[in-house]
GUZA-859700 format. One record per residue: x, y, z of N, C-alpha, C, CB in turn; residue number from 1. Coordinates in steps of 0.02 Angstrom, whole numbers, plus 50000, padded with zeros to 5 digits. Glycine has a CB too. Layout:
N
+-------+-------+-------+-------+-------+-------+-------+-------+-------+-------+-------+-------+-----+
:   n.X :   n.Y :   n.Z :  ca.X :  ca.Y :  ca.Z :   c.X :   c.Y :   c.Z :  cb.X :  cb.Y :  cb.Z :  nr :
+-------+-------+-------+-------+-------+-------+-------+-------+-------+-------+-------+-------+-----+
:     X :     Y :     Z :     X :     Y :     Z :     X :     Y :     Z :     X :     Y :     Z : NUM :
...
+-------+-------+-------+-------+-------+-------+-------+-------+-------+-------+-------+-------+-----+
***
This chain:
156
+-------+-------+-------+-------+-------+-------+-------+-------+-------+-------+-------+-------+-----+
:   n.X :   n.Y :   n.Z :  ca.X :  ca.Y :  ca.Z :   c.X :   c.Y :   c.Z :  cb.X :  cb.Y :  cb.Z :  nr :
+-------+-------+-------+-------+-------+-------+-------+-------+-------+-------+-------+-------+-----+
: 50536 : 51703 : 49918 : 50521 : 51735 : 49981 : 50493 : 51683 : 50029 : 50471 : 51794 : 49970 :   1 :
: 50518 : 51683 : 50088 : 50497 : 51634 : 50138 : 50436 : 51658 : 50176 : 50555 : 51618 : 50186 :   2 :
: 50392 : 51611 : 50190 : 50332 : 51624 : 50230 : 50332 : 51574 : 50287 : 50267 : 51618 : 50187 :   3 :
: 50295 : 51591 : 50340 : 50289 : 51547 : 50398 : 50219 : 51518 : 50400 : 50306 : 51584 : 50463 :   4 :
: 50217 : 51452 : 50406 : 50154 : 51416 : 50412 : 50154 : 51381 : 50480 : 50143 : 51365 : 50353 :   5 :
: 50102 : 51390 : 50518 : 50096 : 51356 : 50583 : 50050 : 51296 : 50575 : 50068 : 51404 : 50638 :   6 :
: 50073 : 51238 : 50598 : 50033 : 51177 : 50595 : 50047 : 51137 : 50658 : 50049 : 51135 : 50530 :   7 :
: 49996 : 51128 : 50698 : 50003 : 51095 : 50763 : 50060 : 51128 : 50802 : 50015 : 51019 : 50755 :   8 :
: 50110 : 51089 : 50823 : 50165 : 51118 : 50863 : 50225 : 51139 : 50821 : 50187 : 51067 : 50914 :   9 :
: 50217 : 51141 : 50756 : 50272 : 51158 : 50711 : 50265 : 51227 : 50682 : 50278 : 51107 : 50656 :  10 :
: 50322 : 51258 : 50670 : 50326 : 51319 : 50632 : 50366 : 51302 : 50569 : 50360 : 51378 : 50674 :  11 :
: 50333 : 51305 : 50512 : 50363 : 51285 : 50449 : 50381 : 51347 : 50410 : 50315 : 51239 : 50408 :  12 :
: 50444 : 51355 : 50395 : 50468 : 51413 : 50358 : 50482 : 51389 : 50287 : 50533 : 51445 : 50392 :  13 :
: 50442 : 51413 : 50239 : 50442 : 51384 : 50173 : 50445 : 51438 : 50119 : 50379 : 51342 : 50163 :  14 :
: 50483 : 51422 : 50067 : 50482 : 51463 : 50006 : 50428 : 51432 : 49962 : 50553 : 51466 : 49970 :  15 :
: 50367 : 51457 : 49969 : 50309 : 51426 : 49937 : 50316 : 51428 : 49861 : 50245 : 51462 : 49958 :  16 :
: 50331 : 51486 : 49833 : 50333 : 51491 : 49760 : 50387 : 51448 : 49729 : 50343 : 51564 : 49740 :  17 :
: 50445 : 51446 : 49761 : 50499 : 51404 : 49735 : 50480 : 51330 : 49740 : 50565 : 51417 : 49772 :  18 :
: 50446 : 51311 : 49794 : 50423 : 51242 : 49801 : 50371 : 51226 : 49748 : 50394 : 51230 : 49871 :  19 :
: 50323 : 51271 : 49737 : 50272 : 51262 : 49685 : 50305 : 51254 : 49617 : 50222 : 51322 : 49684 :  20 :
: 50353 : 51297 : 49602 : 50388 : 51293 : 49538 : 50426 : 51228 : 49530 : 50437 : 51352 : 49531 :  21 :
: 50457 : 51204 : 49584 : 50494 : 51141 : 49582 : 50447 : 51083 : 49567 : 50531 : 51129 : 49648 :  22 :
: 50389 : 51080 : 49600 : 50341 : 51027 : 49586 : 50314 : 51032 : 49515 : 50283 : 51030 : 49637 :  23 :
: 50304 : 51092 : 49490 : 50278 : 51102 : 49422 : 50325 : 51074 : 49369 : 50265 : 51176 : 49409 :  24 :
: 50389 : 51072 : 49384 : 50438 : 51046 : 49337 : 50443 : 50970 : 49337 : 50506 : 51076 : 49351 :  25 :
: 50411 : 50939 : 49387 : 50412 : 50866 : 49393 : 50351 : 50837 : 49359 : 50415 : 50845 : 49469 :  26 :
: 50361 : 50789 : 49314 : 50305 : 50761 : 49277 : 50260 : 50718 : 49322 : 50330 : 50719 : 49220 :  27 :
: 50289 : 50675 : 49363 : 50250 : 50633 : 49407 : 50291 : 50610 : 49466 : 50223 : 50572 : 49368 :  28 :
: 50257 : 50588 : 49519 : 50289 : 50567 : 49580 : 50308 : 50493 : 49580 : 50245 : 50581 : 49639 :  29 :
: 50335 : 50471 : 49635 : 50358 : 50403 : 49642 : 50304 : 50351 : 49631 : 50388 : 50393 : 49708 :  30 :
: 50246 : 50360 : 49662 : 50193 : 50311 : 49655 : 50166 : 50308 : 49584 : 50136 : 50326 : 49703 :  31 :
: 50167 : 50364 : 49548 : 50143 : 50364 : 49478 : 50192 : 50329 : 49432 : 50133 : 50436 : 49455 :  32 :
: 50254 : 50323 : 49452 : 50304 : 50290 : 49410 : 50309 : 50216 : 49426 : 50372 : 50323 : 49418 :  33 :
: 50271 : 50193 : 49475 : 50274 : 50123 : 49496 : 50219 : 50084 : 49460 : 50266 : 50117 : 49573 :  34 :
: 50233 : 50023 : 49443 : 50183 : 49982 : 49406 : 50148 : 49932 : 49451 : 50217 : 49946 : 49350 :  35 :
: 50161 : 49932 : 49516 : 50128 : 49883 : 49559 : 50054 : 49901 : 49568 : 50163 : 49879 : 49628 :  36 :
: 50013 : 49851 : 49581 : 49941 : 49861 : 49588 : 49924 : 49906 : 49648 : 49905 : 49794 : 49595 :  37 :
: 49963 : 49901 : 49702 : 49949 : 49943 : 49760 : 49960 : 50017 : 49745 : 49994 : 49922 : 49819 :  38 :
: 50012 : 50033 : 49708 : 50023 : 50104 : 49689 : 49970 : 50127 : 49640 : 50093 : 50114 : 49660 :  39 :
: 49950 : 50084 : 49594 : 49897 : 50103 : 49547 : 49832 : 50118 : 49585 : 49885 : 50046 : 49495 :  40 :
: 49817 : 50076 : 49635 : 49756 : 50088 : 49675 : 49764 : 50151 : 49717 : 49742 : 50027 : 49721 :  41 :
: 49823 : 50163 : 49744 : 49837 : 50223 : 49782 : 49823 : 50285 : 49739 : 49911 : 50224 : 49807 :  42 :
: 49848 : 50285 : 49678 : 49837 : 50343 : 49633 : 49763 : 50352 : 49619 : 49876 : 50332 : 49566 :  43 :
: 49727 : 50297 : 49608 : 49655 : 50303 : 49595 : 49617 : 50332 : 49655 : 49626 : 50234 : 49578 :  44 :
: 49641 : 50319 : 49716 : 49606 : 50339 : 49777 : 49638 : 50398 : 49812 : 49602 : 50281 : 49825 :  45 :
: 49688 : 50430 : 49782 : 49729 : 50479 : 49816 : 49689 : 50537 : 49846 : 49780 : 50507 : 49768 :  46 :
: 49637 : 50560 : 49812 : 49599 : 50617 : 49837 : 49561 : 50601 : 49902 : 49550 : 50640 : 49785 :  47 :
: 49547 : 50538 : 49914 : 49513 : 50519 : 49976 : 49562 : 50497 : 50031 : 49463 : 50464 : 49963 :  48 :
: 49624 : 50488 : 50015 : 49674 : 50464 : 50064 : 49696 : 50521 : 50110 : 49735 : 50434 : 50028 :  49 :
: 49706 : 50580 : 50081 : 49731 : 50636 : 50121 : 49673 : 50676 : 50150 : 49776 : 50682 : 50078 :  50 :
: 49673 : 50685 : 50217 : 49620 : 50725 : 50248 : 49624 : 50798 : 50227 : 49623 : 50719 : 50325 :  51 :
: 49568 : 50833 : 50232 : 49565 : 50903 : 50210 : 49617 : 50947 : 50243 : 49496 : 50931 : 50223 :  52 :
: 49629 : 50938 : 50309 : 49678 : 50981 : 50342 : 49749 : 50970 : 50316 : 49676 : 50969 : 50417 :  53 :
: 49764 : 50910 : 50293 : 49830 : 50896 : 50265 : 49834 : 50923 : 50194 : 49845 : 50819 : 50266 :  54 :
: 49780 : 50917 : 50155 : 49779 : 50947 : 50088 : 49789 : 51022 : 50093 : 49712 : 50931 : 50052 :  55 :
: 49757 : 51054 : 50142 : 49764 : 51126 : 50151 : 49836 : 51143 : 50172 : 49715 : 51152 : 50204 :  56 :
: 49865 : 51103 : 50216 : 49934 : 51113 : 50236 : 49980 : 51108 : 50175 : 49955 : 51061 : 50290 :  57 :
: 49972 : 51055 : 50136 : 50015 : 51046 : 50078 : 50008 : 51105 : 50030 : 49997 : 50981 : 50042 :  58 :
: 49948 : 51129 : 50019 : 49938 : 51187 : 49975 : 49975 : 51247 : 50002 : 49862 : 51202 : 49968 :  59 :
: 49972 : 51258 : 50068 : 50006 : 51316 : 50097 : 50082 : 51309 : 50095 : 49983 : 51326 : 50170 :  60 :
: 50107 : 51247 : 50087 : 50179 : 51234 : 50082 : 50203 : 51230 : 50010 : 50196 : 51170 : 50118 :  61 :
: 50156 : 51229 : 49963 : 50175 : 51223 : 49892 : 50184 : 51151 : 49869 : 50237 : 51261 : 49880 :  62 :
: 50164 : 51103 : 49910 : 50172 : 51032 : 49894 : 50114 : 51008 : 49851 : 50178 : 50990 : 49959 :  63 :
: 50129 : 50973 : 49797 : 50078 : 50940 : 49757 : 50072 : 50869 : 49783 : 50097 : 50942 : 49680 :  64 :
: 50017 : 50854 : 49818 : 50010 : 50788 : 49850 : 50000 : 50732 : 49800 : 49952 : 50789 : 49899 :  65 :
: 49994 : 50748 : 49736 : 49992 : 50697 : 49684 : 50062 : 50675 : 49663 : 49953 : 50722 : 49624 :  66 :
: 50113 : 50708 : 49690 : 50182 : 50694 : 49669 : 50226 : 50678 : 49730 : 50212 : 50754 : 49631 :  67 :
: 50213 : 50620 : 49760 : 50253 : 50597 : 49817 : 50323 : 50578 : 49795 : 50219 : 50537 : 49851 :  68 :
: 50370 : 50582 : 49842 : 50437 : 50556 : 49828 : 50436 : 50480 : 49828 : 50488 : 50583 : 49880 :  69 :
: 50398 : 50452 : 49876 : 50394 : 50379 : 49883 : 50333 : 50362 : 49925 : 50459 : 50350 : 49916 :  70 :
: 50302 : 50306 : 49910 : 50247 : 50279 : 49949 : 50259 : 50205 : 49957 : 50177 : 50294 : 49916 :  71 :
: 50247 : 50179 : 50017 : 50253 : 50108 : 50029 : 50186 : 50081 : 50054 : 50310 : 50093 : 50080 :  72 :
: 50176 : 50017 : 50044 : 50114 : 49984 : 50063 : 50129 : 49919 : 50098 : 50068 : 49973 : 50001 :  73 :
: 50096 : 49907 : 50153 : 50097 : 49841 : 50186 : 50024 : 49822 : 50194 : 50136 : 49842 : 50255 :  74 :
: 50004 : 49768 : 50162 : 49935 : 49745 : 50165 : 49930 : 49692 : 50220 : 49911 : 49717 : 50097 :  75 :
: 49886 : 49704 : 50269 : 49878 : 49659 : 50325 : 49833 : 49600 : 50306 : 49849 : 49695 : 50386 :  76 :
: 49830 : 49551 : 50352 : 49787 : 49492 : 50340 : 49713 : 49511 : 50332 : 49795 : 49443 : 50397 :  77 :
: 49692 : 49566 : 50363 : 49622 : 49587 : 50356 : 49613 : 49638 : 50300 : 49597 : 49616 : 50423 :  78 :
: 49662 : 49643 : 50255 : 49660 : 49686 : 50196 : 49662 : 49760 : 50210 : 49599 : 49671 : 50157 :  79 :
: 49687 : 49780 : 50268 : 49701 : 49851 : 50279 : 49769 : 49867 : 50248 : 49701 : 49868 : 50356 :  80 :
: 49774 : 49926 : 50219 : 49836 : 49949 : 50188 : 49870 : 49998 : 50235 : 49823 : 49982 : 50119 :  81 :
: 49927 : 49978 : 50263 : 49968 : 50022 : 50303 : 50013 : 50059 : 50255 : 50010 : 49983 : 50359 :  82 :
: 49993 : 50120 : 50239 : 50024 : 50160 : 50187 : 50065 : 50215 : 50219 : 49970 : 50189 : 50139 :  83 :
: 50126 : 50224 : 50193 : 50167 : 50280 : 50217 : 50207 : 50307 : 50158 : 50215 : 50257 : 50274 :  84 :
: 50231 : 50368 : 50167 : 50270 : 50398 : 50114 : 50295 : 50466 : 50134 : 50229 : 50403 : 50050 :  85 :
: 50322 : 50502 : 50086 : 50348 : 50569 : 50102 : 50350 : 50615 : 50041 : 50417 : 50563 : 50131 :  86 :
: 50354 : 50679 : 50058 : 50358 : 50734 : 50011 : 50413 : 50781 : 50036 : 50289 : 50772 : 50004 :  87 :
: 50426 : 50835 : 49998 : 50476 : 50884 : 50019 : 50450 : 50955 : 50007 : 50543 : 50873 : 49982 :  88 :
: 50476 : 51001 : 50046 : 50468 : 51072 : 50030 : 50533 : 51108 : 50044 : 50410 : 51103 : 50071 :  89 :
: 50541 : 51164 : 50011 : 50602 : 51204 : 50017 : 50595 : 51249 : 50078 : 50617 : 51246 : 49953 :  90 :
: 50638 : 51241 : 50127 : 50635 : 51282 : 50186 : 50664 : 51247 : 50247 : 50565 : 51302 : 50200 :  91 :
: 50635 : 51262 : 50303 : 50657 : 51233 : 50367 : 50597 : 51232 : 50414 : 50717 : 51275 : 50398 :  92 :
: 50607 : 51205 : 50473 : 50552 : 51204 : 50520 : 50579 : 51211 : 50591 : 50511 : 51139 : 50513 :  93 :
: 50535 : 51232 : 50635 : 50549 : 51235 : 50706 : 50498 : 51191 : 50741 : 50547 : 51308 : 50734 :  94 :
: 50522 : 51151 : 50787 : 50479 : 51104 : 50821 : 50512 : 51036 : 50822 : 50410 : 51100 : 50789 :  95 :
: 50477 : 50988 : 50849 : 50503 : 50920 : 50857 : 50513 : 50886 : 50790 : 50457 : 50878 : 50901 :  96 :
: 50573 : 50859 : 50780 : 50586 : 50818 : 50721 : 50556 : 50749 : 50731 : 50663 : 50813 : 50707 :  97 :
: 50527 : 50721 : 50679 : 50498 : 50654 : 50685 : 50550 : 50600 : 50678 : 50444 : 50645 : 50632 :  98 :
: 50611 : 50617 : 50656 : 50664 : 50568 : 50647 : 50702 : 50560 : 50712 : 50712 : 50590 : 50590 :  99 :
: 50700 : 50499 : 50739 : 50733 : 50484 : 50802 : 50789 : 50435 : 50787 : 50683 : 50455 : 50855 : 100 :
: 50851 : 50456 : 50801 : 50909 : 50414 : 50786 : 50906 : 50348 : 50826 : 50974 : 50451 : 50803 : 101 :
: 50918 : 50293 : 50790 : 50921 : 50227 : 50823 : 50991 : 50197 : 50816 : 50869 : 50180 : 50793 : 102 :
: 51028 : 50220 : 50767 : 51098 : 50201 : 50758 : 51135 : 50262 : 50731 : 51106 : 50139 : 50709 : 103 :
: 51199 : 50254 : 50719 : 51238 : 50310 : 50690 : 51213 : 50330 : 50621 : 51311 : 50291 : 50686 : 104 :
: 51184 : 50283 : 50585 : 51162 : 50297 : 50517 : 51087 : 50288 : 50505 : 51200 : 50253 : 50470 : 105 :
: 51050 : 50267 : 50555 : 50979 : 50253 : 50545 : 50935 : 50290 : 50594 : 50966 : 50180 : 50549 : 106 :
: 50872 : 50293 : 50577 : 50824 : 50325 : 50621 : 50756 : 50291 : 50614 : 50818 : 50400 : 50604 : 107 :
: 50714 : 50303 : 50663 : 50644 : 50282 : 50658 : 50601 : 50345 : 50659 : 50624 : 50233 : 50718 : 108 :
: 50539 : 50336 : 50641 : 50494 : 50394 : 50637 : 50444 : 50392 : 50694 : 50459 : 50396 : 50569 : 109 :
: 50434 : 50450 : 50725 : 50381 : 50459 : 50775 : 50335 : 50513 : 50748 : 50411 : 50477 : 50846 : 110 :
: 50281 : 50492 : 50717 : 50235 : 50538 : 50684 : 50178 : 50558 : 50731 : 50207 : 50507 : 50620 : 111 :
: 50148 : 50614 : 50717 : 50094 : 50642 : 50758 : 50027 : 50634 : 50722 : 50108 : 50717 : 50774 : 112 :
: 49977 : 50608 : 50757 : 49911 : 50602 : 50726 : 49880 : 50671 : 50718 : 49865 : 50556 : 50769 : 113 :
: 49861 : 50687 : 50657 : 49832 : 50753 : 50641 : 49761 : 50747 : 50613 : 49876 : 50790 : 50592 : 114 :
: 49738 : 50686 : 50603 : 49670 : 50672 : 50580 : 49658 : 50598 : 50596 : 49659 : 50687 : 50502 : 115 :
: 49596 : 50577 : 50590 : 49580 : 50507 : 50604 : 49621 : 50461 : 50560 : 49504 : 50494 : 50594 : 116 :
: 49662 : 50419 : 50591 : 49704 : 50371 : 50555 : 49756 : 50402 : 50509 : 49661 : 50325 : 50516 : 117 :
: 49775 : 50465 : 50522 : 49825 : 50497 : 50479 : 49876 : 50532 : 50523 : 49791 : 50548 : 50431 : 118 :
: 49940 : 50513 : 50513 : 49995 : 50542 : 50551 : 50044 : 50577 : 50505 : 50032 : 50487 : 50592 : 119 :
: 50078 : 50627 : 50533 : 50125 : 50666 : 50494 : 50184 : 50687 : 50538 : 50090 : 50729 : 50463 : 120 :
: 50239 : 50703 : 50507 : 50298 : 50728 : 50543 : 50346 : 50760 : 50494 : 50332 : 50671 : 50582 : 121 :
: 50395 : 50796 : 50522 : 50442 : 50834 : 50481 : 50513 : 50821 : 50505 : 50426 : 50909 : 50485 : 122 :
: 50560 : 50819 : 50459 : 50631 : 50817 : 50476 : 50671 : 50843 : 50416 : 50653 : 50744 : 50496 : 123 :
: 50732 : 50862 : 50429 : 50776 : 50884 : 50375 : 50796 : 50822 : 50335 : 50839 : 50923 : 50403 : 124 :
: 50785 : 50824 : 50270 : 50803 : 50767 : 50229 : 50786 : 50778 : 50156 : 50768 : 50705 : 50254 : 125 :
: 50819 : 50739 : 50113 : 50807 : 50744 : 50041 : 50804 : 50676 : 50008 : 50861 : 50787 : 50009 : 126 :
: 50783 : 50625 : 50045 : 50780 : 50557 : 50019 : 50734 : 50553 : 49958 : 50757 : 50508 : 50073 : 127 :
: 50761 : 50531 : 49902 : 50724 : 50524 : 49839 : 50689 : 50588 : 49817 : 50674 : 50468 : 49846 : 128 :
: 50716 : 50645 : 49835 : 50684 : 50709 : 49816 : 50673 : 50712 : 49741 : 50728 : 50769 : 49839 : 129 :
: 50615 : 50736 : 49721 : 50596 : 50740 : 49651 : 50630 : 50798 : 49615 : 50521 : 50747 : 49645 : 130 :
: 50654 : 50846 : 49653 : 50685 : 50905 : 49622 : 50751 : 50920 : 49656 : 50638 : 50966 : 49625 : 131 :
: 50796 : 50947 : 49617 : 50862 : 50965 : 49642 : 50862 : 51040 : 49658 : 50918 : 50947 : 49591 : 132 :
: 50892 : 51057 : 49714 : 50896 : 51126 : 49734 : 50956 : 51135 : 49779 : 50831 : 51149 : 49769 : 133 :
: 50981 : 51196 : 49782 : 51035 : 51211 : 49828 : 51006 : 51233 : 49896 : 51080 : 51266 : 49800 : 134 :
: 50940 : 51242 : 49898 : 50907 : 51261 : 49961 : 50896 : 51199 : 50004 : 50839 : 51297 : 49947 : 135 :
: 50892 : 51209 : 50070 : 50879 : 51151 : 50114 : 50807 : 51125 : 50103 : 50889 : 51171 : 50187 : 136 :
: 50800 : 51060 : 50110 : 50735 : 51028 : 50104 : 50710 : 51001 : 50170 : 50737 : 50973 : 50052 : 137 :
: 50646 : 51006 : 50181 : 50613 : 50973 : 50237 : 50575 : 50914 : 50209 : 50565 : 51023 : 50276 : 138 :
: 50585 : 50856 : 50240 : 50549 : 50796 : 50219 : 50486 : 50790 : 50262 : 50595 : 50732 : 50226 : 139 :
: 50429 : 50784 : 50229 : 50364 : 50779 : 50262 : 50343 : 50706 : 50258 : 50311 : 50826 : 50228 : 140 :
: 50344 : 50672 : 50314 : 50327 : 50601 : 50318 : 50253 : 50594 : 50335 : 50372 : 50564 : 50370 : 141 :
: 50221 : 50542 : 50308 : 50152 : 50528 : 50327 : 50141 : 50453 : 50333 : 50103 : 50558 : 50277 : 142 :
: 50091 : 50434 : 50371 : 50068 : 50365 : 50373 : 49993 : 50365 : 50386 : 50106 : 50324 : 50428 : 143 :
: 49961 : 50315 : 50359 : 49889 : 50308 : 50367 : 49870 : 50235 : 50359 : 49850 : 50352 : 50316 : 144 :
: 49811 : 50219 : 50381 : 49784 : 50152 : 50371 : 49722 : 50159 : 50328 : 49767 : 50117 : 50439 : 145 :
: 49721 : 50124 : 50273 : 49665 : 50126 : 50227 : 49630 : 50058 : 50232 : 49687 : 50141 : 50153 : 146 :
: 49571 : 50059 : 50261 : 49534 : 49996 : 50273 : 49507 : 49966 : 50209 : 49477 : 50008 : 50322 : 147 :
: 49502 : 49900 : 50211 : 49469 : 49862 : 50158 : 49499 : 49876 : 50089 : 49395 : 49878 : 50157 : 148 :
: 49565 : 49875 : 50085 : 49600 : 49891 : 50024 : 49577 : 49846 : 49966 : 49675 : 49883 : 50034 : 149 :
: 49569 : 49782 : 49979 : 49552 : 49736 : 49924 : 49479 : 49740 : 49904 : 49569 : 49665 : 49943 : 150 :
: 49437 : 49776 : 49941 : 49367 : 49783 : 49922 : 49359 : 49831 : 49864 : 49325 : 49806 : 49982 : 151 :
: 49412 : 49865 : 49846 : 49411 : 49912 : 49790 : 49460 : 49887 : 49737 : 49427 : 49985 : 49812 : 152 :
: 49442 : 49833 : 49702 : 49491 : 49803 : 49655 : 49512 : 49852 : 49601 : 49461 : 49739 : 49623 : 153 :
: 49572 : 49842 : 49578 : 49598 : 49884 : 49525 : 49555 : 49876 : 49463 : 49672 : 49867 : 49509 : 154 :
: 49540 : 49932 : 49431 : 49501 : 49931 : 49370 : 49548 : 49928 : 49310 : 49453 : 49992 : 49365 : 155 :
: 49527 : 49894 : 49259 : 49570 : 49888 : 49199 : 49540 : 49927 : 49143 : 49580 : 49815 : 49179 : 156 :
+-------+-------+-------+-------+-------+-------+-------+-------+-------+-------+-------+-------+-----+
***
């Protein structure tokens, strides 16, 4: 059964229970399957990376924020981590797509700041989706800056 979730300027139409069930069948997300030190640190700090309003949004969409499709890291010279990634939910949305075509086959992302140093956006997509479904997927993109990444060394 589809429900409507309003978040900023978007109307997200989601099959919450089917999305919850799909995530429950997935053992772990992309960052958990990666062996790089940045992903290991991301997993250790995940609960502090996502702001409360985004955690609440993900819960209302049925998304398990511990199971990303993919996360990338770019560490700057001053040790800030420019972190981005994405998740999926079953459904559709109304509002501005964050995917802006730059070529016939490529796009760039224009995300909206929804918390201090945290941006999000939505577009139709299934890139590296963790679960297979015949229903349409919405790709939820995020980016954030995590300061002083190297001040929290990986624990062994």
